[in-house]
DRENGU-387669 format. One line per field, with one value per residue: x, y, z of N, C-alpha, C in turn. Coordinates in steps of 0.001 Angstrom, whole numbers, plus 500000, padded with zeros to 6 digits. Each point is the difference from the previous one (the first is absolute). Layout:
REM DRENGU-387669
n.x	c(X  ...) .
n.y	c(Y  ...) .
n.z	c(Z  ...) .
ca.x	c(X  ...) .
ca.y	c(Y  ...) .
ca.z	c(Z  ...) .
c.x	c(X  ...) .
c.y	c(Y  ...) .
c.z	c(Z  ...) .
END
This chain:
REM DRENGU-387669
n.x	c(587401  500990  500766  500814  500674  500593  499491  499302  500610  501190  500066  500613  498864  500481  501122  499301  499397  501178  500438  498905  500312  501285  499659  501230  499873  498839  500942  500564  499239  501096  500740  499084  499870  501314  499964  498987  500732  501094  499206  499490  501273  500251  498943  500385  501233  499540  499235  501078  500387  498903  500571  499229  500679  500648  500320  501100  500164  501158  500084  501142  501073  500004  498708  499326  499126  499589  499040  499746  499018  499659  498838  500063  499663  500263  498937  500714  499497  499922  500110  499570  501073  499827  499075  500307  500871  499119  499052  500876  500233  498697  499836  501032  499282  498767  501015  499299  499883  498685  499451  499674  499245  500114  499123  500556  499269  500658  498733  500735  499237  499228  499365  500611  498723  500037  499701  499889  500587  499281  500977  500843  499628  501158  499420  500911  499764  499203  499058  500085  500278  501311  499392  500897  499461  500612  500369  500886  498899  499779  499333  498909  500656  499466  501128  500685  499104  499960  501328  500103  499006  500638  501152  499344  499637  501315  500220  500159  500994  500977  500856  499840  501056  499901  500681  500501  500667  499227  499549  498892  499967  499498  500909  500861  499615  499981  501171  500428  499424  500537  501087  500302  499522  500314  500133  500379  501164  500198  500794  500676  500598  499042  499747  499410  500120  500210  498890  500391  499679  501035  500047  501106  500767  500038  501356  499644  499713  498737  499901  499805  498803  499920  500475  499182  498973  500041  499932  498819  499092) .
n.y	c(519999  499547  500791  498949  500925  498812  500208  500645  498956  500506  498735  498954  500329  501182  499440  499520  501181  500615  499049  500114  501274  499773  500105  500505  500644  500356  499820  500487  498924  499348  500813  499832  498711  499908  500774  499253  498965  500531  500306  498768  499671  500860  499591  498760  500373  500621  498962  499306  501111  499571  498851  499375  500517  499070  500439  499368  499210  500170  498729  500644  499420  501358  499960  501110  500046  501237  499403  500699  499126  499568  500607  499979  498900  500520  500179  499137  500783  499083  500541  498761  499749  501147  499956  498761  500463  500941  499075  499242  501110  500247  498731  500346  501122  499807  499328  500596  500708  500197  499120  500820  499253  500775  499276  501032  500066  500526  500079  499867  500872  499688  500948  499219  500183  500324  498922  500354  498821  499591  499099  500677  499847  500143  500142  500383  499998  501031  499749  501340  499319  500026  500432  499221  500698  499036  500784  499455  499815  501306  499320  499233  499216  499412  499315  501109  500727  499061  499938  501306  500068  499049  500582  501104  499017  499813  501300  500756  500149  500082  499505  500534  499274  500770  498955  500921  499353  499764  501241  499911  501212  499400  499049  500965  500735  498861  499691  501239  500020  498793  500470  501204  500718  498764  499077  500596  499373  500742  498933  500915  499229  500130  501204  499233  500791  498970  499584  498845  499620  499234  501248  500033  500057  501289  499892  499975  498685  499955  498699  500422  499432  500427  501178  499791  499523  500804  500009  500500  499048) .
n.z	c(547235  500741  499240  500002  499322  500008  498797  500921  500564  499707  499559  500556  500578  499574  500497  501033  500088  499837  500814  500717  499726  500209  498719  500080  501148  499477  499081  501097  499873  500370  499262  499033  500296  500015  498917  499542  500364  499462  498985  500103  500111  499005  499317  500316  499737  498900  499702  500345  499386  499372  500363  500871  501020  500654  501234  499663  501045  499383  500276  500150  499468  499861  499759  500305  498973  500295  499271  498904  500170  498784  500180  498661  499373  498792  499228  499295  499058  499036  498782  499829  499206  499330  500960  499610  499079  499693  500040  499333  499310  500007  499623  499240  500080  499562  500540  500946  498894  500190  499169  498992  499199  498920  499344  499368  498896  498944  499607  498884  499343  498989  500624  500900  500343  501278  500725  501282  499986  501026  500170  500766  501262  500612  501204  500894  501274  499706  500865  499883  498908  499848  498911  499374  498996  499316  498998  499166  499240  500052  499079  499881  500864  498925  499767  500247  499351  499057  500055  500030  499128  499321  500292  499706  499159  500114  500007  501089  499122  500904  499109  498790  499642  498931  499539  499194  499052  498948  500038  499315  499495  498907  500202  500276  498965  499324  500534  499845  498804  499788  500628  499528  500994  499699  500935  498858  499869  498924  499884  499311  499073  499095  499490  499077  498928  499162  499378  499416  498769  500372  500428  499253  501099  499616  500081  501275  499846  499599  499768  501231  499866  498722  500409  500999  499274  498964  498681  500374  499898) .
ca.x	c(501101  501327  500859  501435  500727  501417  500785  500244  501291  501016  500577  500316  498700  499891  500751  499164  498925  500567  500352  498807  499493  500977  499638  501161  500137  498798  500205  500431  498776  500366  500306  498742  499268  500739  499803  498658  500102  500734  499093  499092  500722  500060  498657  499751  500757  499330  498722  500265  500165  498680  499307  500118  501094  499953  501307  500239  501333  500700  501112  501194  500916  500718  499118  498676  499874  498632  499827  498625  499665  498610  498980  499267  500390  498894  499540  500493  499129  500437  499190  500763  501244  501089  500280  500712  501319  499827  499481  501098  500835  499336  500034  501366  500144  498912  500135  498990  498690  499013  499983  498761  500282  498863  500156  499194  500670  499264  499464  499751  499019  500468  500232  501208  499660  500138  499410  500816  499381  500623  499680  500432  500416  500286  500488  499756  499198  500557  499480  500938  501382  500633  499931  500840  499630  501035  499904  501060  499553  498661  499686  498664  499634  498805  500322  500282  498740  499248  500690  499769  498617  499842  500635  499196  498930  500560  500101  500263  501369  500270  500575  500333  501070  500027  501366  500163  501303  499762  498579  499589  499270  498595  499801  499953  498753  498895  500086  499591  498548  499315  500215  499648  500839  500013  501296  500763  501192  500524  501445  500290  501407  500083  498713  500134  498886  498906  499742  499760  498660  499786  500037  501319  500611  501033  500852  499831  501063  499465  499191  500862  499832  500721  501427  500443  499709  499823  498805  498828  499167) .
ca.y	c(499063  500603  499462  500101  499701  499866  500571  501415  500137  499173  498931  498815  499519  500384  499037  498810  500362  500132  498684  499257  500647  499860  498808  499129  499313  499167  498679  499135  499818  499897  501345  500746  499590  500451  501443  500196  499619  501058  501144  499670  500170  501443  500409  499469  500833  501300  499799  499677  501251  500540  499062  500260  499282  499934  499664  498594  499751  498914  499449  499641  499192  500830  500897  500272  501187  500416  500316  500208  499007  500128  499393  498963  499725  500284  498987  500311  499460  500343  499546  499033  499359  500982  500563  499090  500451  501179  499463  499341  501052  500467  498909  499885  500909  499660  498564  499262  500494  499142  500272  499845  499910  500292  499704  500916  500146  500615  499112  500835  499548  500117  501406  500469  500463  498930  500090  499362  498825  499471  498584  499409  500923  499329  501022  499820  501041  501326  501049  500836  499670  500726  499223  500500  499384  500348  499615  500809  501035  500559  500603  500592  499830  499170  498807  500384  500372  498763  499289  500766  499802  498591  499777  500657  499078  499114  500736  501442  500256  501281  500838  499276  500525  499455  500129  499752  500508  501031  500302  501088  501041  499605  498991  500672  500774  499041  499441  501048  500158  498793  499742  501200  500443  498972  499739  499292  500656  499438  500094  499816  500216  500953  500313  500258  500881  499568  498601  499816  499508  498746  500348  499792  501263  500531  498982  498742  499015  498819  499109  499552  498567  499307  500213  499248  498569  499486  500472  499141  499907) .
ca.z	c(499819  499967  498946  500271  498771  500341  498910  500272  500665  499370  500811  499200  499515  498593  499205  499826  499067  498651  499481  499581  498788  498918  499226  499918  501276  500171  499410  501103  500785  501412  500482  500047  501209  501190  500147  500574  501407  500709  500094  501097  501262  500272  500419  501346  500936  500115  500685  501407  500747  500329  500870  501436  500657  501459  500581  500322  500548  499322  500790  499233  500822  500977  500748  499449  499164  499735  498590  499527  498990  499531  500855  499266  498617  499080  499052  498660  498954  498645  498872  499206  500343  499928  501311  500899  500426  500842  501257  500701  500560  501216  500969  500509  501142  500929  499790  500754  499576  499357  498569  499231  498568  499143  498575  499182  498718  498911  498972  498832  499020  498617  499659  500682  501349  500983  501328  501024  500603  501202  500123  501262  501054  501263  500914  501429  500661  499712  500873  500761  499673  498897  498764  498915  498720  499033  498595  499400  499079  500210  498703  500118  501424  500125  500795  501377  500648  500208  501084  501227  500434  500360  501300  501035  500386  501028  501255  499917  500457  500648  498941  498781  499164  498644  499493  498577  499562  498987  499839  499120  500713  499962  501031  501300  500070  500154  501339  500940  499871  500443  501427  500759  501115  501031  500623  498977  499471  498753  499838  498586  499678  498896  499378  498565  499623  499134  499655  498576  499671  500714  501424  500576  500417  499123  499388  500725  499836  499328  500827  501107  500184  498933  500185  501173  499972  498646  499299  500138  498797) .
c.x	c(501315  500844  501458  500751  501496  500916  500391  501315  500998  500566  500345  498728  499830  500745  499173  498876  500536  500294  498764  499357  500860  499757  501176  500177  498814  500172  500476  498820  500281  500280  498748  499223  500696  499855  498606  500024  500707  499150  498988  500650  500100  498643  499707  500708  499307  498674  500218  500156  498664  499271  500222  501049  499814  501379  500066  501428  500599  501197  501146  500894  500657  499107  498648  500017  498537  499883  498523  499734  498540  499025  499260  500615  498812  499506  500465  499117  500553  499051  500875  499927  501159  500404  500886  501399  499938  499514  501117  500952  499422  500090  501400  500205  498920  499880  499034  498583  499085  499874  498628  500356  498702  500342  499035  500734  499098  499498  499567  498906  500529  500301  501261  499734  500119  499175  500920  499211  500782  499550  500284  500410  500164  500626  499771  499075  500673  499566  501116  501468  500533  500032  500859  499652  501026  499681  500987  499512  498575  499652  498650  499513  498774  500249  500211  498731  499163  500590  499743  498591  499754  500584  499220  498794  500452  500047  500307  501397  500114  500608  500362  501116  499920  501363  500024  501299  499834  498497  499808  499295  498514  499699  499889  498693  498801  499983  499546  498488  499257  500096  499614  500959  500002  501421  500871  501188  500435  501493  500331  501475  500210  498612  500249  498726  498809  499859  499842  498605  499662  500052  501289  500626  501120  500794  500005  501188  499552  499133  500878  499903  500753  501501  500536  499903  499819  498663  498873  499222  499023) .
c.y	c(500763  499328  500265  499530  499969  500571  501453  500249  499058  498988  498844  499339  500310  499030  498750  500270  500061  498635  499192  500631  499666  498699  499053  499178  499069  498587  498987  499880  499953  501373  500849  499660  500507  501496  500323  499704  501088  501255  499775  500192  501468  500513  499534  500853  501341  499870  499738  501248  500563  499147  500350  499081  500019  499631  498526  499863  498772  499573  499612  499107  500788  500942  500142  501285  500279  500429  500211  499034  500139  499279  498865  499805  500268  498747  500448  499325  500396  499421  499093  500381  500990  500516  499147  500467  501231  499598  499350  501020  500571  498951  499788  500862  499763  498477  499155  500412  498867  500430  499751  500022  500164  499611  500896  500248  500709  498923  500878  499401  500265  501438  500563  500585  498841  500293  499286  498861  499583  498556  499438  501096  499225  501009  499591  501089  501365  501087  500654  499696  500931  499088  500680  499228  500425  499467  500889  501182  500433  500763  500708  500013  499118  498765  500355  500381  498764  499206  500674  499740  498556  499732  500662  499155  499070  500687  501459  500285  501342  500990  499112  500740  499304  500294  499666  500639  501134  500164  501032  501057  499680  498973  500613  500760  499081  499430  501015  500178  498806  499738  501191  500268  498988  499779  499143  500861  499280  500276  499671  500316  501000  500185  500379  500666  499353  498478  499902  499405  498692  500189  499534  501358  500379  501078  498659  499086  498778  499202  499396  498503  499191  500115  499177  498502  499403  500415  498984  499969  501158) .
c.z	c(499908  498930  500359  498764  500294  498924  500287  500721  499338  500995  499068  499480  498519  499087  499724  498993  498568  499391  499586  498762  498774  499223  499804  501262  500241  499452  501034  500971  501500  500591  500102  501263  501258  500206  500534  501494  500806  500153  501121  501358  500381  500473  501429  501048  500222  500742  501479  500861  500471  501036  501475  500622  501517  500543  500390  500524  499326  500849  499062  500867  501124  500790  499327  499201  499739  498542  499680  498855  499591  500926  499301  498627  499084  499288  498617  498968  498640  498975  499133  498515  500090  501373  500880  500389  500908  501381  500813  500615  501277  501098  500573  501242  501049  500025  500814  499611  499562  498540  499390  498519  499203  498567  499222  498694  499002  499033  498821  499124  498592  499595  500647  501373  500988  501249  500976  500623  501241  500179  501387  500967  501300  500953  501450  500533  499807  500970  500814  499719  498911  498783  498945  498733  498954  498607  499252  499173  500336  498723  500069  501444  500196  500864  501462  500749  500313  501162  501341  500544  500444  501385  501132  500406  501122  501354  499752  500538  500710  499024  498828  499279  498645  499413  498513  499537  499003  499812  498909  500839  500033  501081  501382  500155  500230  501407  501053  499973  500576  501486  500861  501144  501137  500508  499080  499578  498736  499938  498555  499748  498889  499415  498548  499488  499321  499931  498485  499773  500712  501523  500677  500281  499043  500745  500749  499924  499203  500952  501094  500222  498959  500193  501165  499804  498605  499419  500145  498702  499932) .
END
């Protein structure tokens, strides 16, 4: 698995990351969602550089212009609910993409441990297509691995891009071990060192779903 860490190069992308981390700015729910969306747009632009292109003649009012355009649109998949703004950012750029949605969540027991449950999966045909799976936070990577394996039941993509904004190092290690040397690229905005006892990323940003849409029961 190839890992692409956008934090390694300074850009305005860092500003968006800093704002979603900032607990003062987080109080503005609209701004938080919009920053997740803008981050998705940056990821989409970077991923587009890896795709295949073909020459196309474009007719303008004054003549013709030869241009290189993508040969295909990807399939965009996200994990509900925190993934929706990030997914929308990707969709803003890949605006003709097909879409897949996964409902996966942590279910805690009385001891504080949790298991990942999946209740819903909807996906178009995936054989030989470019699949982009997005989720803002990669903590333990359990949800992402479950989602990845579930989508592979639908078909065999030509390449899979996994997009996450903030990941723990443990999450990356788990994902690499679980996926291996397959045709997968992990795109990450920042890598944080540790998880706390509840398996939240430290320093992270908190619960992305709650910050975007309100606290759940």
